[in-house]
All heavy atoms as a GROMACS GRO file, in nm:
protein
  600
    1MET      N    1  -6.311  19.169  -8.168
    1MET     CA    2  -6.334  19.193  -8.308
    1MET      C    3  -6.256  19.092  -8.394
    1MET      O    4  -6.313  19.029  -8.481
    1MET     CB    5  -6.294  19.335  -8.344
    1MET     CG    6  -6.311  19.367  -8.487
    1MET     SD    7  -6.282  19.545  -8.508
    1MET     CE    8  -6.281  19.552  -8.681
    2PHE      N    9  -6.126  19.079  -8.369
    2PHE     CA   10  -6.046  18.983  -8.445
    2PHE      C   11  -6.006  18.868  -8.354
    2PHE      O   12  -5.984  18.887  -8.235
    2PHE     CB   13  -5.916  19.048  -8.498
    2PHE     CG   14  -5.942  19.159  -8.596
    2PHE    CD1   15  -5.926  19.291  -8.558
    2PHE    CD2   16  -5.983  19.131  -8.725
    2PHE    CE1   17  -5.949  19.393  -8.647
    2PHE    CE2   18  -6.006  19.232  -8.815
    2PHE     CZ   19  -5.989  19.364  -8.777
    3LYS      N   20  -5.997  18.752  -8.413
    3LYS     CA   21  -5.948  18.637  -8.338
    3LYS      C   22  -5.799  18.654  -8.314
    3LYS      O   23  -5.728  18.711  -8.396
    3LYS     CB   24  -5.969  18.508  -8.417
    3LYS     CG   25  -6.111  18.469  -8.439
    3LYS     CD   26  -6.111  18.336  -8.511
    3LYS     CE   27  -6.239  18.316  -8.586
    3LYS     NZ   28  -6.238  18.190  -8.662
    4GLU      N   29  -5.754  18.601  -8.202
    4GLU     CA   30  -5.612  18.606  -8.173
    4GLU      C   31  -5.542  18.496  -8.251
    4GLU      O   32  -5.588  18.382  -8.255
    4GLU     CB   33  -5.586  18.588  -8.024
    4GLU     CG   34  -5.439  18.601  -7.989
    4GLU     CD   35  -5.415  18.593  -7.841
    4GLU    OE1   36  -5.505  18.630  -7.763
    4GLU    OE2   37  -5.306  18.548  -7.803
    5TYR      N   38  -5.435  18.533  -8.317
    5TYR     CA   39  -5.358  18.435  -8.394
    5TYR      C   40  -5.241  18.389  -8.310
    5TYR      O   41  -5.161  18.469  -8.265
    5TYR     CB   42  -5.306  18.498  -8.523
    5TYR     CG   43  -5.224  18.403  -8.607
    5TYR    CD1   44  -5.285  18.306  -8.684
    5TYR    CD2   45  -5.086  18.410  -8.607
    5TYR    CE1   46  -5.211  18.218  -8.761
    5TYR    CE2   47  -5.011  18.322  -8.682
    5TYR     CZ   48  -5.074  18.227  -8.759
    5TYR     OH   49  -5.000  18.139  -8.833
    6SER      N   50  -5.235  18.261  -8.287
    6SER     CA   51  -5.120  18.208  -8.214
    6SER      C   52  -5.044  18.115  -8.306
    6SER      O   53  -5.103  18.032  -8.375
    6SER     CB   54  -5.165  18.135  -8.088
    6SER     OG   55  -5.233  18.017  -8.122
    7SER      N   56  -4.916  18.135  -8.312
    7SER     CA   57  -4.834  18.049  -8.396
    7SER      C   58  -4.723  17.990  -8.312
    7SER      O   59  -4.674  18.053  -8.219
    7SER     CB   60  -4.776  18.129  -8.512
    7SER     OG   61  -4.689  18.228  -8.463
    8SER      N   62  -4.688  17.870  -8.342
    8SER     CA   63  -4.576  17.810  -8.273
    8SER      C   64  -4.452  17.833  -8.356
    8SER      O   65  -4.455  17.827  -8.479
    8SER     CB   66  -4.600  17.661  -8.253
    8SER     OG   67  -4.618  17.598  -8.377
    9SER      N   68  -4.343  17.864  -8.290
    9SER     CA   69  -4.220  17.883  -8.365
    9SER      C   70  -4.141  17.753  -8.367
    9SER      O   71  -4.152  17.670  -8.278
    9SER     CB   72  -4.137  17.996  -8.302
    9SER     OG   73  -4.103  17.962  -8.170
   10LEU      N   74  -4.066  17.736  -8.472
   10LEU     CA   75  -3.985  17.616  -8.486
   10LEU      C   76  -3.859  17.629  -8.402
   10LEU      O   77  -3.798  17.735  -8.396
   10LEU     CB   78  -3.947  17.595  -8.632
   10LEU     CG   79  -4.060  17.569  -8.729
   10LEU    CD1   80  -4.007  17.569  -8.872
   10LEU    CD2   81  -4.125  17.436  -8.698
   11LYS      N   82  -3.821  17.522  -8.340
   11LYS     CA   83  -3.696  17.517  -8.264
   11LYS      C   84  -3.583  17.486  -8.360
   11LYS      O   85  -3.603  17.423  -8.465
   11LYS     CB   86  -3.702  17.409  -8.155
   11LYS     CG   87  -3.818  17.427  -8.059
   11LYS     CD   88  -3.792  17.543  -7.969
   11LYS     CE   89  -3.903  17.553  -7.867
   11LYS     NZ   90  -3.934  17.686  -7.830
   12ARG      N   91  -3.461  17.528  -8.327
   12ARG     CA   92  -3.344  17.503  -8.411
   12ARG      C   93  -3.330  17.353  -8.441
   12ARG      O   94  -3.299  17.314  -8.553
   12ARG     CB   95  -3.218  17.556  -8.346
   12ARG     CG   96  -3.091  17.528  -8.429
   12ARG     CD   97  -2.972  17.605  -8.380
   12ARG     NE   98  -2.985  17.746  -8.407
   12ARG     CZ   99  -2.953  17.805  -8.523
   12ARG    NH1  100  -2.909  17.733  -8.622
   12ARG    NH2  101  -2.967  17.934  -8.539
   13GLU      N  102  -3.355  17.268  -8.342
   13GLU     CA  103  -3.341  17.124  -8.361
   13GLU      C  104  -3.436  17.072  -8.469
   13GLU      O  105  -3.401  16.983  -8.545
   13GLU     CB  106  -3.366  17.049  -8.230
   13GLU     CG  107  -3.269  17.081  -8.118
   13GLU     CD  108  -3.301  17.211  -8.045
   13GLU    OE1  109  -3.418  17.256  -8.044
   13GLU    OE2  110  -3.207  17.271  -7.992
   14GLN      N  111  -3.556  17.128  -8.474
   14GLN     CA  112  -3.654  17.089  -8.576
   14GLN      C  113  -3.607  17.130  -8.715
   14GLN      O  114  -3.620  17.053  -8.810
   14GLN     CB  115  -3.790  17.151  -8.546
   14GLN     CG  116  -3.856  17.099  -8.420
   14GLN     CD  117  -3.977  17.180  -8.383
   14GLN    OE1  118  -3.967  17.301  -8.359
   14GLN    NE2  119  -4.094  17.115  -8.380
   15VAL      N  120  -3.555  17.250  -8.726
   15VAL     CA  121  -3.507  17.300  -8.855
   15VAL      C  122  -3.388  17.216  -8.902
   15VAL      O  123  -3.383  17.172  -9.016
   15VAL     CB  124  -3.470  17.449  -8.846
   15VAL    CG1  125  -3.402  17.496  -8.973
   15VAL    CG2  126  -3.593  17.533  -8.816
   16VAL      N  127  -3.295  17.189  -8.812
   16VAL     CA  128  -3.178  17.109  -8.847
   16VAL      C  129  -3.219  16.969  -8.889
   16VAL      O  130  -3.167  16.914  -8.986
   16VAL     CB  131  -3.078  17.106  -8.730
   16VAL    CG1  132  -2.968  17.003  -8.753
   16VAL    CG2  133  -3.017  17.244  -8.708
   17SER      N  134  -3.315  16.911  -8.820
   17SER     CA  135  -3.364  16.778  -8.855
   17SER      C  136  -3.419  16.775  -8.997
   17SER      O  137  -3.390  16.684  -9.075
   17SER     CB  138  -3.472  16.734  -8.756
   17SER     OG  139  -3.529  16.612  -8.794
   18GLU      N  140  -3.498  16.875  -9.034
   18GLU     CA  141  -3.553  16.882  -9.169
   18GLU      C  142  -3.444  16.907  -9.273
   18GLU      O  143  -3.447  16.850  -9.382
   18GLU     CB  144  -3.661  16.991  -9.178
   18GLU     CG  145  -3.787  16.960  -9.099
   18GLU     CD  146  -3.851  16.827  -9.140
   18GLU    OE1  147  -3.867  16.803  -9.262
   18GLU    OE2  148  -3.886  16.749  -9.052
   19LEU      N  149  -3.346  16.989  -9.238
   19LEU     CA  150  -3.236  17.014  -9.330
   19LEU      C  151  -3.151  16.889  -9.353
   19LEU      O  152  -3.102  16.865  -9.463
   19LEU     CB  153  -3.149  17.129  -9.280
   19LEU     CG  154  -3.214  17.267  -9.287
   19LEU    CD1  155  -3.131  17.370  -9.214
   19LEU    CD2  156  -3.237  17.308  -9.431
   20LYS      N  157  -3.137  16.807  -9.251
   20LYS     CA  158  -3.065  16.679  -9.266
   20LYS      C  159  -3.139  16.589  -9.365
   20LYS      O  160  -3.077  16.524  -9.449
   20LYS     CB  161  -3.051  16.609  -9.132
   20LYS     CG  162  -2.945  16.669  -9.043
   20LYS     CD  163  -2.937  16.594  -8.912
   20LYS     CE  164  -2.835  16.657  -8.820
   20LYS     NZ  165  -2.830  16.588  -8.689
   21LYS      N  166  -3.271  16.587  -9.357
   21LYS     CA  167  -3.351  16.508  -9.451
   21LYS      C  168  -3.331  16.558  -9.593
   21LYS      O  169  -3.315  16.480  -9.687
   21LYS     CB  170  -3.499  16.514  -9.414
   21LYS     CG  171  -3.535  16.443  -9.285
   21LYS     CD  172  -3.683  16.463  -9.254
   21LYS     CE  173  -3.719  16.418  -9.116
   21LYS     NZ  174  -3.861  16.446  -9.084
   22ILE      N  175  -3.332  16.690  -9.609
   22ILE     CA  176  -3.313  16.751  -9.741
   22ILE      C  177  -3.174  16.716  -9.794
   22ILE      O  178  -3.157  16.681  -9.911
   22ILE     CB  179  -3.334  16.904  -9.732
   22ILE    CG1  180  -3.483  16.934  -9.708
   22ILE    CG2  181  -3.283  16.975  -9.857
   22ILE    CD1  182  -3.512  17.077  -9.671
   23ASN      N  183  -3.074  16.724  -9.707
   23ASN     CA  184  -2.937  16.690  -9.746
   23ASN      C  185  -2.926  16.544  -9.788
   23ASN      O  186  -2.861  16.511  -9.886
   23ASN     CB  187  -2.842  16.721  -9.630
   23ASN     CG  188  -2.697  16.719  -9.671
   23ASN    OD1  189  -2.656  16.797  -9.755
   23ASN    ND2  190  -2.622  16.629  -9.613
   24ASN      N  191  -2.994  16.457  -9.716
   24ASN     CA  192  -2.992  16.314  -9.747
   24ASN      C  193  -3.061  16.282  -9.880
   24ASN      O  194  -3.036  16.178  -9.940
   24ASN     CB  195  -3.054  16.231  -9.635
   24ASN     CG  196  -2.967  16.229  -9.512
   24ASN    OD1  197  -2.847  16.249  -9.518
   24ASN    ND2  198  -3.029  16.206  -9.397
   25LEU      N  199  -3.148  16.372  -9.924
   25LEU     CA  200  -3.215  16.355 -10.054
   25LEU      C  201  -3.128  16.402 -10.170
   25LEU      O  202  -3.167  16.391 -10.285
   25LEU     CB  203  -3.348  16.431 -10.055
   25LEU     CG  204  -3.458  16.374  -9.966
   25LEU    CD1  205  -3.577  16.470  -9.961
   25LEU    CD2  206  -3.501  16.236 -10.014
   26GLY      N  207  -3.010  16.455 -10.140
   26GLY     CA  208  -2.918  16.494 -10.245
   26GLY      C  209  -2.901  16.644 -10.265
   26GLY      O  210  -2.819  16.687 -10.346
   27TRP      N  211  -2.976  16.727 -10.194
   27TRP     CA  212  -2.958  16.871 -10.204
   27TRP      C  213  -2.836  16.910 -10.120
   27TRP      O  214  -2.813  16.853 -10.015
   27TRP     CB  215  -3.080  16.944 -10.150
   27TRP     CG  216  -3.204  16.919 -10.229
   27TRP    CD1  217  -3.294  16.820 -10.206
   27TRP    CD2  218  -3.251  16.990 -10.341
   27TRP    NE1  219  -3.395  16.826 -10.298
   27TRP    CE2  220  -3.371  16.930 -10.383
   27TRP    CE3  221  -3.203  17.099 -10.412
   27TRP    CZ2  222  -3.442  16.976 -10.491
   27TRP    CZ3  223  -3.275  17.145 -10.520
   27TRP    CH2  224  -3.394  17.084 -10.558
   28GLU      N  225  -2.762  17.011 -10.166
   28GLU     CA  226  -2.649  17.060 -10.088
   28GLU      C  227  -2.699  17.159  -9.984
   28GLU      O  228  -2.766  17.257 -10.017
   28GLU     CB  229  -2.546  17.128 -10.177
   28GLU     CG  230  -2.468  17.032 -10.264
   28GLU     CD  231  -2.359  17.104 -10.339
   28GLU    OE1  232  -2.394  17.182 -10.430
   28GLU    OE2  233  -2.242  17.081 -10.307
   29VAL      N  234  -2.668  17.132  -9.857
   29VAL     CA  235  -2.707  17.221  -9.748
   29VAL      C  236  -2.579  17.269  -9.681
   29VAL      O  237  -2.490  17.190  -9.649
   29VAL     CB  238  -2.797  17.149  -9.645
   29VAL    CG1  239  -2.833  17.242  -9.530
   29VAL    CG2  240  -2.923  17.096  -9.713
   30PHE      N  241  -2.569  17.400  -9.661
   30PHE     CA  242  -2.451  17.462  -9.600
   30PHE      C  243  -2.492  17.537  -9.475
   30PHE      O  244  -2.604  17.587  -9.466
   30PHE     CB  245  -2.386  17.561  -9.697
   30PHE     CG  246  -2.343  17.499  -9.828
   30PHE    CD1  247  -2.431  17.494  -9.935
   30PHE    CD2  248  -2.217  17.445  -9.842
   30PHE    CE1  249  -2.393  17.437 -10.056
   30PHE    CE2  250  -2.178  17.388  -9.962
   30PHE     CZ  251  -2.265  17.384 -10.070
   31ILE      N  252  -2.400  17.548  -9.379
   31ILE     CA  253  -2.420  17.633  -9.262
   31ILE      C  254  -2.323  17.750  -9.274
   31ILE      O  255  -2.208  17.731  -9.316
   31ILE     CB  256  -2.404  17.556  -9.130
   31ILE    CG1  257  -2.444  17.643  -9.012
   31ILE    CG2  258  -2.263  17.502  -9.115
   31ILE    CD1  259  -2.461  17.567  -8.882
   32THR      N  260  -2.367  17.870  -9.239
   32THR     CA  261  -2.284  17.988  -9.247
   32THR      C  262  -2.225  18.021  -9.111
   32THR      O  263  -2.262  17.961  -9.010
   32THR     CB  264  -2.364  18.108  -9.301
   32THR    OG1  265  -2.464  18.141  -9.205
   32THR    CG2  266  -2.428  18.078  -9.435
   33GLU      N  267  -2.135  18.119  -9.108
   33GLU     CA  268  -2.072  18.160  -8.982
   33GLU      C  269  -2.173  18.206  -8.879
   33GLU      O  270  -2.155  18.186  -8.759
   33GLU     CB  271  -1.971  18.272  -9.007
   33GLU     CG  272  -1.846  18.226  -9.078
   33GLU     CD  273  -1.749  18.341  -9.099
   33GLU    OE1  274  -1.765  18.449  -9.038
   33GLU    OE2  275  -1.655  18.322  -9.177
   34ASP      N  276  -2.282  18.269  -8.924
   34ASP     CA  277  -2.382  18.321  -8.830
   34ASP      C  278  -2.491  18.217  -8.797
   34ASP      O  279  -2.595  18.251  -8.743
   34ASP     CB  280  -2.445  18.449  -8.883
   34ASP     CG  281  -2.528  18.428  -9.009
   34ASP    OD1  282  -2.526  18.316  -9.064
   34ASP    OD2  283  -2.594  18.524  -9.052
   35LYS      N  284  -2.465  18.090  -8.830
   35LYS     CA  285  -2.555  17.978  -8.800
   35LYS      C  286  -2.685  17.981  -8.880
   35LYS      O  287  -2.785  17.926  -8.838
   35LYS     CB  288  -2.587  17.970  -8.650
   35LYS     CG  289  -2.466  17.954  -8.561
   35LYS     CD  290  -2.404  17.819  -8.578
   35LYS     CE  291  -2.298  17.796  -8.473
   35LYS     NZ  292  -2.173  17.751  -8.523
   36SER      N  293  -2.684  18.049  -8.994
   36SER     CA  294  -2.796  18.038  -9.086
   36SER      C  295  -2.763  17.926  -9.184
   36SER      O  296  -2.653  17.871  -9.182
   36SER     CB  297  -2.823  18.171  -9.157
   36SER     OG  298  -2.712  18.210  -9.234
   37TYR      N  299  -2.857  17.892  -9.270
   37TYR     CA  300  -2.840  17.778  -9.359
   37TYR      C  301  -2.870  17.819  -9.503
   37TYR      O  302  -2.952  17.907  -9.528
   37TYR     CB  303  -2.935  17.664  -9.319
   37TYR     CG  304  -2.910  17.618  -9.178
   37TYR    CD1  305  -2.980  17.672  -9.072
   37TYR    CD2  306  -2.814  17.522  -9.152
   37TYR    CE1  307  -2.956  17.631  -8.942
   37TYR    CE2  308  -2.788  17.479  -9.022
   37TYR     CZ  309  -2.859  17.535  -8.918
   37TYR     OH  310  -2.834  17.494  -8.790
   38ILE      N  311  -2.802  17.752  -9.596
   38ILE     CA  312  -2.823  17.774  -9.738
   38ILE      C  313  -2.850  17.638  -9.802
   38ILE      O  314  -2.776  17.543  -9.780
   38ILE     CB  315  -2.698  17.834  -9.807
   38ILE    CG1  316  -2.656  17.966  -9.742
   38ILE    CG2  317  -2.720  17.850  -9.957
   38ILE    CD1  318  -2.747  18.082  -9.768
   39ILE      N  319  -2.958  17.630  -9.879
   39ILE     CA  320  -2.985  17.511  -9.960
   39ILE      C  321  -2.955  17.552 -10.104
   39ILE      O  322  -3.018  17.642 -10.159
   39ILE     CB  323  -3.131  17.465  -9.949
   39ILE    CG1  324  -3.166  17.433  -9.804
   39ILE    CG2  325  -3.155  17.342 -10.039
   39ILE    CD1  326  -3.314  17.410  -9.781
   40LYS      N  327  -2.855  17.489 -10.163
   40LYS     CA  328  -2.814  17.520 -10.299
   40LYS      C  329  -2.898  17.439 -10.396
   40LYS      O  330  -2.898  17.317 -10.393
   40LYS     CB  331  -2.666  17.487 -10.315
   40LYS     CG  332  -2.607  17.530 -10.443
   40LYS     CD  333  -2.557  17.671 -10.430
   40LYS     CE  334  -2.468  17.702 -10.551
   40LYS     NZ  335  -2.453  17.841 -10.571
   41ILE      N  336  -2.973  17.507 -10.481
   41ILE     CA  337  -3.058  17.441 -10.580
   41ILE      C  338  -2.976  17.411 -10.706
   41ILE      O  339  -2.974  17.300 -10.755
   41ILE     CB  340  -3.181  17.528 -10.614
   41ILE    CG1  341  -3.258  17.566 -10.488
   41ILE    CG2  342  -3.269  17.458 -10.717
   41ILE    CD1  343  -3.312  17.453 -10.407
   42ASP      N  344  -2.911  17.514 -10.758
   42ASP     CA  345  -2.820  17.498 -10.872
   42ASP      C  346  -2.726  17.619 -10.871
   42ASP      O  347  -2.716  17.689 -10.770
   42ASP     CB  348  -2.896  17.482 -11.004
   42ASP     CG  349  -2.988  17.598 -11.038
   42ASP    OD1  350  -2.960  17.713 -10.997
   42ASP    OD2  351  -3.089  17.575 -11.107
   43ASP      N  352  -2.658  17.645 -10.981
   43ASP     CA  353  -2.558  17.753 -10.984
   43ASP      C  354  -2.616  17.892 -10.962
   43ASP      O  355  -2.544  17.983 -10.920
   43ASP     CB  356  -2.482  17.751 -11.117
   43ASP     CG  357  -2.388  17.634 -11.126
   43ASP    OD1  358  -2.353  17.576 -11.020
   43ASP    OD2  359  -2.348  17.598 -11.238
   44ILE      N  360  -2.744  17.912 -10.988
   44ILE     CA  361  -2.801  18.046 -10.974
   44ILE      C  362  -2.915  18.054 -10.873
   44ILE      O  363  -2.960  18.162 -10.840
   44ILE     CB  364  -2.848  18.103 -11.109
   44ILE    CG1  365  -2.958  18.017 -11.169
   44ILE    CG2  366  -2.733  18.119 -11.205
   44ILE    CD1  367  -3.027  18.080 -11.289
   45LYS      N  368  -2.963  17.940 -10.821
   45LYS     CA  369  -3.075  17.942 -10.728
   45LYS      C  370  -3.035  17.883 -10.594
   45LYS      O  371  -2.968  17.780 -10.588
   45LYS     CB  372  -3.194  17.864 -10.784
   45LYS     CG  373  -3.257  17.930 -10.905
   45LYS     CD  374  -3.372  17.848 -10.957
   45LYS     CE  375  -3.312  17.749 -11.054
   45LYS     NZ  376  -3.404  17.671 -11.130
   46GLU      N  377  -3.079  17.950 -10.487
   46GLU     CA  378  -3.055  17.898 -10.353
   46GLU      C  379  -3.165  17.946 -10.258
   46GLU      O  380  -3.236  18.041 -10.289
   46GLU     CB  381  -2.918  17.939 -10.300
   46GLU     CG  382  -2.900  18.087 -10.285
   46GLU     CD  383  -2.760  18.125 -10.244
   46GLU    OE1  384  -2.664  18.062 -10.290
   46GLU    OE2  385  -2.747  18.219 -10.164
   47ILE      N  386  -3.176  17.878 -10.148
   47ILE     CA  387  -3.272  17.915 -10.044
   47ILE      C  388  -3.193  17.942  -9.917
   47ILE      O  389  -3.111  17.860  -9.875
   47ILE     CB  390  -3.374  17.803 -10.021
   47ILE    CG1  391  -3.456  17.781 -10.148
   47ILE    CG2  392  -3.465  17.836  -9.902
   47ILE    CD1  393  -3.543  17.659 -10.144
   48SER      N  394  -3.216  18.057  -9.858
   48SER     CA  395  -3.149  18.097  -9.734
   48SER      C  396  -3.248  18.084  -9.619
   48SER      O  397  -3.363  18.126  -9.630
   48SER     CB  398  -3.102  18.242  -9.748
   48SER     OG  399  -3.049  18.287  -9.626
   49ILE      N  400  -3.202  18.026  -9.508
   49ILE     CA  401  -3.287  18.007  -9.390
   49ILE      C  402  -3.213  18.069  -9.272
   49ILE      O  403  -3.105  18.025  -9.234
   49ILE     CB  404  -3.314  17.857  -9.366
   49ILE    CG1  405  -3.380  17.796  -9.490
   49ILE    CG2  406  -3.399  17.838  -9.240
   49ILE    CD1  407  -3.389  17.647  -9.486
   50VAL      N  408  -3.274  18.172  -9.214
   50VAL     CA  409  -3.209  18.251  -9.109
   50VAL      C  410  -3.300  18.261  -8.988
   50VAL      O  411  -3.421  18.283  -9.002
   50VAL     CB  412  -3.178  18.394  -9.161
   50VAL    CG1  413  -3.109  18.477  -9.056
   50VAL    CG2  414  -3.097  18.390  -9.288
   51GLU      N  415  -3.242  18.250  -8.869
   51GLU     CA  416  -3.318  18.268  -8.745
   51GLU      C  417  -3.289  18.407  -8.690
   51GLU      O  418  -3.174  18.444  -8.669
   51GLU     CB  419  -3.278  18.163  -8.642
   51GLU     CG  420  -3.359  18.174  -8.514
   51GLU     CD  421  -3.318  18.072  -8.409
   51GLU    OE1  422  -3.204  18.023  -8.415
   51GLU    OE2  423  -3.399  18.046  -8.320
   52ILE      N  424  -3.396  18.485  -8.668
   52ILE     CA  425  -3.385  18.618  -8.610
   52ILE      C  426  -3.488  18.628  -8.498
   52ILE      O  427  -3.607  18.610  -8.523
   52ILE     CB  428  -3.409  18.728  -8.715
   52ILE    CG1  429  -3.308  18.716  -8.830
   52ILE    CG2  430  -3.403  18.867  -8.650
   52ILE    CD1  431  -3.337  18.808  -8.947
   53ASP      N  432  -3.441  18.654  -8.378
   53ASP     CA  433  -3.530  18.666  -8.262
   53ASP      C  434  -3.624  18.547  -8.249
   53ASP      O  435  -3.745  18.562  -8.231
   53ASP     CB  436  -3.610  18.796  -8.268
   53ASP     CG  437  -3.522  18.919  -8.259
   53ASP    OD1  438  -3.417  18.912  -8.192
   53ASP    OD2  439  -3.557  19.022  -8.318
   54GLU      N  440  -3.569  18.427  -8.259
   54GLU     CA  441  -3.642  18.301  -8.244
   54GLU      C  442  -3.750  18.280  -8.350
   54GLU      O  443  -3.843  18.203  -8.332
   54GLU     CB  444  -3.701  18.290  -8.104
   54GLU     CG  445  -3.594  18.289  -7.996
   54GLU     CD  446  -3.651  18.275  -7.857
   54GLU    OE1  447  -3.769  18.243  -7.841
   54GLU    OE2  448  -3.573  18.298  -7.762
   55LYS      N  449  -3.740  18.349  -8.462
   55LYS     CA  450  -3.830  18.328  -8.577
   55LYS      C  451  -3.742  18.295  -8.696
   55LYS      O  452  -3.634  18.349  -8.711
   55LYS     CB  453  -3.915  18.450  -8.605
   55LYS     CG  454  -4.014  18.480  -8.495
   55LYS     CD  455  -4.111  18.587  -8.540
   55LYS     CE  456  -4.198  18.632  -8.427
   55LYS     NZ  457  -4.307  18.550  -8.395
   56TRP      N  458  -3.791  18.205  -8.780
   56TRP     CA  459  -3.715  18.162  -8.898
   56TRP      C  460  -3.764  18.235  -9.021
   56TRP      O  461  -3.884  18.248  -9.044
   56TRP     CB  462  -3.730  18.011  -8.916
   56TRP     CG  463  -3.658  17.937  -8.808
   56TRP    CD1  464  -3.712  17.892  -8.691
   56TRP    CD2  465  -3.521  17.904  -8.804
   56TRP    NE1  466  -3.616  17.831  -8.616
   56TRP    CE2  467  -3.496  17.836  -8.682
   56TRP    CE3  468  -3.415  17.922  -8.892
   56TRP    CZ2  469  -3.372  17.789  -8.647
   56TRP    CZ3  470  -3.290  17.874  -8.857
   56TRP    CH2  471  -3.270  17.809  -8.736
   57PHE      N  472  -3.670  18.285  -9.101
   57PHE     CA  473  -3.700  18.356  -9.224
   57PHE      C  474  -3.641  18.276  -9.339
   57PHE      O  475  -3.524  18.237  -9.335
   57PHE     CB  476  -3.641  18.497  -9.221
   57PHE     CG  477  -3.702  18.583  -9.115
   57PHE    CD1  478  -3.654  18.581  -8.985
   57PHE    CD2  479  -3.811  18.664  -9.144
   57PHE    CE1  480  -3.712  18.659  -8.886
   57PHE    CE2  481  -3.870  18.742  -9.046
   57PHE     CZ  482  -3.820  18.739  -8.916
   58ILE      N  483  -3.722  18.252  -9.440
   58ILE     CA  484  -3.681  18.173  -9.556
   58ILE      C  485  -3.688  18.264  -9.678
   58ILE      O  486  -3.790  18.326  -9.704
   58ILE     CB  487  -3.771  18.050  -9.574
   58ILE    CG1  488  -3.766  17.965  -9.448
   58ILE    CG2  489  -3.730  17.971  -9.698
   58ILE    CD1  490  -3.870  17.856  -9.443
   59GLU      N  491  -3.577  18.271  -9.751
   59GLU     CA  492  -3.570  18.359  -9.866
   59GLU      C  493  -3.517  18.281  -9.986
   59GLU      O  494  -3.416  18.213  -9.977
   59GLU     CB  495  -3.478  18.475  -9.835
   59GLU     CG  496  -3.465  18.575  -9.946
   59GLU     CD  497  -3.379  18.692  -9.904
   59GLU    OE1  498  -3.256  18.680  -9.910
   59GLU    OE2  499  -3.438  18.794  -9.863
   60SER      N  500  -3.586  18.290 -10.096
   60SER     CA  501  -3.543  18.227 -10.220
   60SER      C  502  -3.464  18.330 -10.300
   60SER      O  503  -3.509  18.444 -10.317
   60SER     CB  504  -3.665  18.181 -10.300
   60SER     OG  505  -3.628  18.138 -10.427
   61CYS      N  506  -3.346  18.291 -10.347
   61CYS     CA  507  -3.263  18.384 -10.424
   61CYS      C  508  -3.232  18.326 -10.560
   61CYS      O  509  -3.206  18.206 -10.573
   61CYS     CB  510  -3.132  18.410 -10.352
   61CYS     SG  511  -3.151  18.490 -10.193
   62ILE      N  512  -3.236  18.411 -10.660
   62ILE     CA  513  -3.194  18.374 -10.795
   62ILE      C  514  -3.084  18.472 -10.834
   62ILE      O  515  -3.106  18.593 -10.833
   62ILE     CB  516  -3.311  18.379 -10.894
   62ILE    CG1  517  -3.417  18.277 -10.853
   62ILE    CG2  518  -3.262  18.353 -11.035
   62ILE    CD1  519  -3.541  18.274 -10.939
   63SER      N  520  -2.967  18.418 -10.863
   63SER     CA  521  -2.849  18.499 -10.896
   63SER      C  522  -2.824  18.606 -10.790
   63SER      O  523  -2.790  18.719 -10.821
   63SER     CB  524  -2.864  18.564 -11.034
   63SER     OG  525  -2.868  18.466 -11.133
   64GLY      N  526  -2.844  18.572 -10.663
   64GLY     CA  527  -2.817  18.663 -10.554
   64GLY      C  528  -2.926  18.765 -10.525
   64GLY      O  529  -2.913  18.846 -10.435
   65HIS      N  530  -3.035  18.763 -10.602
   65HIS     CA  531  -3.143  18.860 -10.581
   65HIS      C  532  -3.262  18.791 -10.514
   65HIS      O  533  -3.310  18.689 -10.564
   65HIS     CB  534  -3.187  18.920 -10.715
   65HIS     CG  535  -3.077  18.991 -10.785
   65HIS    ND1  536  -3.028  19.112 -10.743
   65HIS    CD2  537  -3.003  18.957 -10.894
   65HIS    CE1  538  -2.930  19.150 -10.822
   65HIS    NE2  539  -2.912  19.056 -10.915
   66PRO      N  540  -3.310  18.843 -10.402
   66PRO     CA  541  -3.425  18.781 -10.334
   66PRO      C  542  -3.548  18.776 -10.423
   66PRO      O  543  -3.575  18.870 -10.497
   66PRO     CB  544  -3.450  18.873 -10.215
   66PRO     CG  545  -3.327  18.953 -10.199
   66PRO     CD  546  -3.263  18.962 -10.334
   67LYS      N  547  -3.621  18.665 -10.416
   67LYS     CA  548  -3.743  18.651 -10.494
   67LYS      C  549  -3.865  18.632 -10.405
   67LYS      O  550  -3.971  18.681 -10.435
   67LYS     CB  551  -3.731  18.533 -10.592
   67LYS     CG  552  -3.627  18.555 -10.699
   67LYS     CD  553  -3.663  18.671 -10.787
   67LYS     CE  554  -3.557  18.701 -10.888
   67LYS     NZ  555  -3.578  18.823 -10.962
   68TYR      N  556  -3.852  18.558 -10.296
   68TYR     CA  557  -3.966  18.532 -10.208
   68TYR      C  558  -3.919  18.534 -10.063
   68TYR      O  559  -3.810  18.487 -10.033
   68TYR     CB  560  -4.028  18.395 -10.236
   68TYR     CG  561  -4.069  18.376 -10.379
   68TYR    CD1  562  -3.990  18.303 -10.465
   68TYR    CD2  563  -4.186  18.434 -10.427
   68TYR    CE1  564  -4.027  18.287 -10.599
   68TYR    CE2  565  -4.223  18.418 -10.559
   68TYR     CZ  566  -4.143  18.344 -10.644
   68TYR     OH  567  -4.179  18.328 -10.774
   69ASN      N  568  -4.003  18.582  -9.974
   69ASN     CA  569  -3.975  18.575  -9.831
   69ASN      C  570  -4.088  18.499  -9.764
   69ASN      O  571  -4.204  18.528  -9.789
   69ASN     CB  572  -3.965  18.715  -9.769
   69ASN     CG  573  -3.841  18.787  -9.817
   69ASN    OD1  574  -3.734  18.729  -9.823
   69ASN    ND2  575  -3.857  18.913  -9.851
   70ILE      N  576  -4.052  18.404  -9.681
   70ILE     CA  577  -4.150  18.324  -9.607
   70ILE      C  578  -4.107  18.327  -9.462
   70ILE      O  579  -3.989  18.312  -9.431
   70ILE     CB  580  -4.153  18.178  -9.658
   70ILE    CG1  581  -4.186  18.176  -9.807
   70ILE    CG2  582  -4.253  18.096  -9.578
   70ILE    CD1  583  -4.167  18.042  -9.870
   71TYR      N  584  -4.201  18.345  -9.373
   71TYR     CA  585  -4.170  18.346  -9.231
   71TYR      C  586  -4.227  18.220  -9.168
   71TYR      O  587  -4.341  18.186  -9.191
   71TYR     CB  588  -4.230  18.470  -9.164
   71TYR     CG  589  -4.193  18.596  -9.237
   71TYR    CD1  590  -4.285  18.661  -9.318
   71TYR    CD2  591  -4.065  18.647  -9.228
   71TYR    CE1  592  -4.249  18.776  -9.387
   71TYR    CE2  593  -4.029  18.761  -9.298
   71TYR     CZ  594  -4.121  18.825  -9.376
   71TYR     OH  595  -4.085  18.938  -9.444
   72ALA      N  596  -4.145  18.149  -9.091
   72ALA     CA  597  -4.190  18.025  -9.029
   72ALA      C  598  -4.176  18.033  -8.879
   72ALA      O  599  -4.091  18.096  -8.827
   72ALA     CB  600  -4.111  17.907  -9.083
   0.00000   0.00000   0.00000
C-alpha cells in the first residue's frame, strides 16, 4: 500500500565537516560536553545540533525557546 521510505543517516564526520565549513564562514560553532553542537547566530538566536540514537536533531532557538525542529 505505501512505499517504503529509506533514509540515510549522517555520520558524525559528515556533520563535523559541514560545521567546520560554517565556522570558516564566520559563524561561531561550539561543542558541548555531551558532544552536541551549537551554532550561535546572534545574542538571542542559535541552532542546536544533537545526535540521538544515530539520528541528528536540529533545533532553532530564539532567546532559549525552541522554534523549529528538523530531523536529519
